[in-house]
C-alpha positions in Angstrom: 0.0 0.0 0.0 2.9 2.4 0.8 6.4 2.8 -0.6 8.5 0.7 1.8 12.3 1.0 2.3 13.7 -1.9 4.3 17.2 -1.6 5.8 19.3 -2.0 8.8 19.2 0.6 11.5 21.7 3.4 11.2 24.7 3.7 13.5 24.6 7.3 14.4 23.3 8.9 11.2 21.0 8.1 8.4 22.7 6.8 5.3 22.7 8.7 2.0 20.2 6.4 0.4 17.7 7.1 3.2 18.1 10.8 2.9 17.8 10.8 -0.9 14.7 8.7 -0.8 13.0 10.9 1.8 13.8 14.0 -0.2 11.6 12.9 -3.1 8.4 14.9 -3.5 5.3 13.1 -2.3 2.9 16.1 -2.4 0.7 15.2 -5.4 -2.3 13.5 -4.0 -5.5 12.9 -6.0 -7.6 14.7 -3.4 -6.8 18.1 -1.8 -6.8 18.2 2.0 -5.3 20.1 4.9 -3.3 17.0 5.7 -1.2 17.0 2.5 2.0 17.6 4.4 5.2 15.8 3.2 5.4 12.8 5.5 7.9 10.1 6.3 7.3 7.1 8.5 10.0 5.3 10.4 9.0 1.9 11.9 10.7 -1.1 13.3 11.2 -3.3 16.4 12.3 -2.1 19.8 15.9 -0.9 19.8 16.0 -1.0 16.0 17.1 2.7 15.9 13.9 4.5 15.0 14.4 7.5 17.3 18.0 8.2 16.2 17.1 7.9 12.5 14.1 10.1 13.0 16.0 12.8 14.8 18.7 12.7 12.2 16.1 13.0 9.4 14.4 15.9 11.2 17.7 17.8 11.6 18.7 17.2 8.0 15.3 18.0 6.4 14.2 20.8 8.8 11.3 18.6 9.8 9.2 17.9 12.9 8.5 14.5 14.6 5.3 13.0 15.7 5.6 10.2 18.3 3.6 7.0 17.6 4.8 5.0 20.7 1.8 4.5 22.9 3.9 4.4 26.1 6.0 7.5 25.5 2.9 9.6 25.7 2.7 9.0 29.5 4.4 11.7 31.6 7.2 10.4 33.8 7.6 7.1 32.0 10.9 8.2 30.5 13.7 5.8 31.1 11.8 2.6 30.6 10.2 3.7 27.3 13.5 5.0 25.9 11.8 8.4 25.5 14.2 10.8 23.7 15.6 13.3 26.3 15.2 17.1 26.0 18.9 17.3 25.0 18.4 14.8 22.2 15.3 16.7 21.0 17.0 20.1 21.3 16.1 22.3 18.3 13.5 19.8 16.9 9.7 20.0 17.4 8.8 16.6 18.8 5.1 16.1 19.2 3.1 13.5 21.0 5.2 13.1 24.2 4.0 13.5 27.8 0.3 14.0 26.9 -1.3 12.3 30.0 -0.4 10.9 33.4 -0.1 7.1 33.9 -3.4 7.0 35.7 -5.3 8.8 32.9 -6.9 7.0 29.9 -5.6 7.6 26.4 -6.8 6.1 23.2 -5.9 5.8 19.5 -8.7 8.2 18.7 -7.2 10.8 21.0 -3.8 10.3 19.5 -5.2 10.6 16.0 -6.9 13.8 16.9 -3.5 15.1 18.2 -1.7 13.9 15.1 -4.1 15.4 12.6 -3.8 18.8 14.3 0.0 18.6 14.1 -0.1 17.7 10.5 -2.6 20.4 9.6 -0.4 23.0 11.3 2.7 21.6 9.6 1.0 21.8 6.2 0.2 25.5 6.7 3.9 26.1 7.5 5.1 23.8 4.7 7.1 21.7 7.2 8.0 18.0 6.6 6.9 15.6 9.3 8.5 12.3 10.4 6.3 9.9 12.3 8.1 7.3 14.4 7.3 4.7 17.0 6.3 1.1 17.6 2.5 1.3 17.9 1.3 0.1 14.6 -2.3 0.9 15.4 -1.5 4.6 15.6 0.1 4.6 12.2 -2.7 2.4 10.7 -5.3 4.8 12.0 -3.6 7.7 10.3 -3.3 6.0 6.9 -6.4 3.9 6.8 -8.8 5.6 9.2 -10.3 4.6 12.5 -13.6 2.9 13.2 -15.5 3.2 16.5 -19.0 3.3 17.8 -21.0 6.5 17.7 -21.6 7.7 21.2 -25.1 6.9 22.6 -25.7 9.3 25.5 -29.0 7.6 26.4 -27.4 4.1 26.6 -24.6 5.4 28.7 -27.0 7.3 31.0 -29.0 4.1 31.5 -25.9 2.1 32.6 -24.6 5.0 34.7 -28.0 5.0 36.5 -27.7 1.3 37.1 -24.2 1.8 38.6 -25.5 4.6 40.8 -28.3 2.5 42.1 -26.7 -1.0 42.3 -23.0 -0.2 42.5 -20.2 -2.2 40.9 -21.8 -5.6 41.5 -24.8 -4.6 39.4 -22.6 -3.2 36.7 -20.5 -6.3 36.6 -23.5 -8.6 36.4 -25.1 -6.8 33.5 -21.7 -6.7 31.7 -21.3 -10.4 32.3 -24.7 -11.1 30.8 -24.6 -8.7 27.8 -21.0 -9.1 26.8 -19.7 -12.4 28.3 -16.7 -12.8 25.9 -15.5 -9.3 26.4 -16.0 -9.4 30.1 -14.0 -12.7 30.4 -11.1 -11.0 28.5 -10.8 -8.2 31.1 -7.9 -8.2 33.4 -8.6 -8.0 37.2 -8.3 -4.3 37.4 -10.5 -3.5 34.4 -13.1 -6.0 35.7 -13.4 -3.7 38.8 -13.2 -0.4 36.9 -16.7 1.1 36.4 -15.3 3.3 33.6 -14.0 0.3 31.7 -17.3 -1.6 32.2 -19.4 1.3 31.1 -17.3 1.7 27.9 -17.5 -2.0 27.2 -21.3 -1.9 27.5 -21.5 1.2 25.3 -19.5 -0.6 22.6 -21.5 -3.8 22.9 -24.8 -1.9 22.8 -23.7 0.0 19.6 -23.2 -3.2 17.7 -19.4 -2.9 17.2 -17.4 -6.0 16.7 -13.8 -6.2 17.8 -11.6 -6.1 20.8 -13.5 -9.0 22.3 -16.9 -7.4 22.0 -20.0 -9.0 20.6 -21.8 -7.1 17.8 -22.0 -6.3 14.2 -20.9 -3.4 12.1 -19.2 -0.2 13.0 -19.1 3.3 11.6 -16.0 5.3 10.7 -14.8 7.7 13.4 -12.8 9.6 10.9 -12.6 9.4 7.1 -11.2 6.1 5.8 -7.9 7.9 4.8 -7.2 10.9 7.2 -3.9 11.1 5.5 -4.5 10.7 1.7 -0.9 10.4 0.4 1.4 7.4 0.1 4.4 8.3 2.2 7.7 6.5 2.1 8.0 4.1 5.1 11.4 3.1 6.4 11.2 -0.4 8.0 14.4 -0.8 10.1 15.1 -4.5 9.7 17.7 -5.6 12.2 18.9 -9.3 12.4 17.4 -10.9 15.5 20.8 -11.7 17.2 21.9 -8.1 16.8 18.5 -6.8 18.1 18.7 -9.1 21.1 22.1 -7.7 22.0 20.9 -4.1 21.6 17.9 -4.8 23.8 20.0 -6.4 26.5 22.5 -3.4 26.4 19.6 -0.9 26.5 18.1 -2.6 29.5 21.3 -2.6 31.4 21.7 1.1 30.6 18.1 1.8 31.7 18.8 0.2 35.0 22.0 2.1 35.5 20.2 5.3 34.7 17.7 4.8 37.5 14.7 2.9 36.0 13.9 1.3 39.4 13.8 4.7 41.0 11.6 6.0 38.2 9.0 3.2 38.7 9.1 3.6 42.5 8.4 7.4 42.2 5.6 6.8 39.6 3.9 4.2 41.7 4.0 6.4 44.8 2.5 9.3 42.8 0.0 7.3 40.8 -1.1 4.2 42.8 -3.6 3.0 40.1 -2.5 3.1 36.5 -4.5 3.1 33.4 -4.7 -0.4 31.9 -2.7 0.7 28.8 0.1 2.2 30.9 0.3 -1.0 32.8 1.2 -2.9 29.6 4.5 -0.9 29.2 7.2 -3.5 29.0 9.2 -3.8 32.2 7.2 -1.5 34.4 4.9 -4.1 35.9 7.8 -6.4 36.4 9.8 -3.8 38.2 6.8 -2.8 40.3 6.4 -6.4 41.4 10.1 -6.5 42.2 9.8 -3.4 44.4 6.8 -4.8 46.1 8.7 -7.9 46.9 11.6 -5.9 48.4 9.3 -3.8 50.5 7.4 -6.9 51.7 
């Protein structure tokens, strides 16, 4: 669907072939839109070198970066997510970092809203944008659109009234009856989270299929192609043995830089995390280690 450039991750700077390819004009779409900003996507596995290549491209091309890593958007989750430091980002507009706290909910729809605003602004200023990160759903939503149920205030009010009257037990019972597959797939925290249960019931009641819900069709939240161009996509393809070595070295560096202290401070400040933040690799494991030490 998109032009794809596959290659090994750079060691320090982007190679000449990368830069030459990115410099080609991609600004001739069939349809005119405010999102027709020259765009480059950099994707790849953890520790493949996405951030360093993106920063180099932004510096060379005078561009800006949009983060597509779902964990780097949480404030304070810096070391363990390999979030680029302020020094590394110096002189480069880097969007999509530190948007919410770990105990706040964030969704692909909210990210897409942020990204489209950045792209529209960049288009007005004729600035190239590099999108980079490891959350494929974010990138897919930008290029292919996002589907979600249309909000039903009456339905939500009905379930909120049920919760107000019968409490969590009543809400869990109706969720278990109306959406048994989705309810069974919830983790322990989400199964006790009224907000999660209300959202699940809202999705189930709207007839949306997906993410463990029972239902039928869904409607587009945004147009099928929010970004109408076909941007070059750099897939950083690193041999597995090399990648494993990089990940091990990165983990050792993170621990030396105070990852344990970061997790300890975040857990003290935010005792209950959003379910997405809880999925950040390493954070739950370190939290369990710290609990064991304190116990």
